[in-house]
GUDO-467992 format. One record per residue (C-alpha): residue number from 1; x, y, z; residue in three letters. Coordinates in steps of 0.25 Angstrom, whole numbers, plus 5000, padded with zeros to 4 digits. Layout:
BEGIN
  num    c1    c2    c3  residuo
  NUM     X     Y     Z      ala
...
END
This chain:
BEGIN
  num    c1    c2    c3  residuo
    1  4948  4988  5047      met
    2  4954  4976  5053      ala
    3  4958  4971  5039      leu
    4  4965  4984  5036      val
    5  4972  4985  5049      arg
    6  4977  4971  5047      glu
    7  4982  4975  5033      leu
    8  4989  4987  5038      ala
    9  4996  4978  5048      arg
   10  5000  4969  5037      arg
   11  5005  4980  5028      leu
   12  5015  4984  5038      thr
   13  5019  4969  5041      ala
   14  5034  4965  5042      asp
   15  5033  4955  5031      gly
   16  5033  4960  5016      ala
   17  5024  4949  5012      arg
   18  5014  4953  5023      glu
   19  5014  4967  5018      arg
   20  5012  4963  5004      glu
   21  5000  4954  5007      arg
   22  4994  4965  5015      ala
   23  4995  4975  5004      ala
   24  4989  4965  4994      asp
   25  4977  4963  5004      gln
   26  4976  4978  5007      ala
   27  4974  4981  4992      gly
   28  4964  4970  4989      asp
   29  4950  4975  4987      arg
   30  4952  4990  4991      pro
   31  4937  4992  4991      ala
   32  4936  4984  5004      arg
   33  4943  4994  5012      his
   34  4936  5006  5018      ser
   35  4942  5020  5015      pro
   36  4948  5020  5029      glu
   37  4955  5006  5027      asp
   38  4959  5009  5013      gly
   39  4966  5022  5018      arg
   40  4973  5015  5029      leu
   41  4978  5004  5020      leu
   42  4983  5014  5010      val
   43  4991  5021  5021      arg
   44  4997  5008  5026      val
   45  5000  5003  5013      leu
   46  5007  5016  5008      ala
   47  5015  5017  5021      glu
   48  5019  5002  5020      ala
   49  5023  5004  5005      ala
   50  5032  5015  5008      ala
   51  5040  5006  5017      arg
   52  5039  4993  5010      glu
   53  5052  4986  5006      pro
   54  5046  4974  4999      asp
   55  5042  4977  4985      his
   56  5031  4966  4984      ala
   57  5025  4972  4997      ala
   58  5026  4986  4991      leu
   59  5019  4982  4978      glu
   60  5008  4976  4986      ser
   61  5007  4989  4995      gln
   62  5007  4998  4982      leu
   63  4997  4989  4975      his
   64  4988  4989  4987      ala
   65  4989  5005  4988      leu
   66  4985  5005  4973      leu
   67  4973  4997  4977      gln
   68  4969  5006  4989      leu
   69  4973  5019  4982      val
   70  4958  5024  4983      ser
   71  4961  5025  4998      phe
   72  4974  5033  4997      ala
   73  4977  5047  4997      asp
   74  4990  5055  4996      ala
   75  4994  5054  5010      ala
   76  4992  5039  5011      ser
   77  5000  5036  4999      leu
   78  5011  5046  5003      ala
   79  5021  5036  5009      pro
   80  5022  5029  4995      leu
   81  5030  5041  4991      arg
   82  5042  5036  4999      ala
   83  5043  5024  4990      ile
   84  5054  5024  4979      asp
   85  5047  5020  4967      ala
   86  5060  5019  4959      glu
   87  5064  5008  4968      ala
   88  5052  4999  4966      leu
   89  5051  4987  4957      pro
   90  5040  4984  4946      gly
   91  5027  4991  4947      ala
   92  5029  4997  4961      leu
   93  5033  5011  4956      pro
   94  5020  5011  4948      glu
   95  5012  5007  4960      tyr
   96  5019  5018  4968      leu
   97  5017  5029  4957      thr
   98  5002  5025  4955      asp
   99  5000  5027  4970      leu
  100  5008  5040  4972      leu
  101  4999  5046  4960      ala
  102  4987  5043  4969      glu
  103  4992  5052  4980      asp
END
């Protein structure tokens, strides 16, 4: 749980690079997370992604959510609906579409 708390803190850090690195780490090896920790990470990632101004950090957050989707439910992914997919570059709209199809 200490690792998850540290990741949650870093997912909401001031610096975009720190948020990006934390998201990358959160999505690595999803099987290592307990169901409770996985659900917490999904909630924090979805809330962070809904407010993320940096596209690189957002990409990492959405990718991590795709890795952790087995822990997600409709309520935890609901914040993603606030993201304007049409304003996103590259593959980000696809990531978002895939995630919203899960809820």
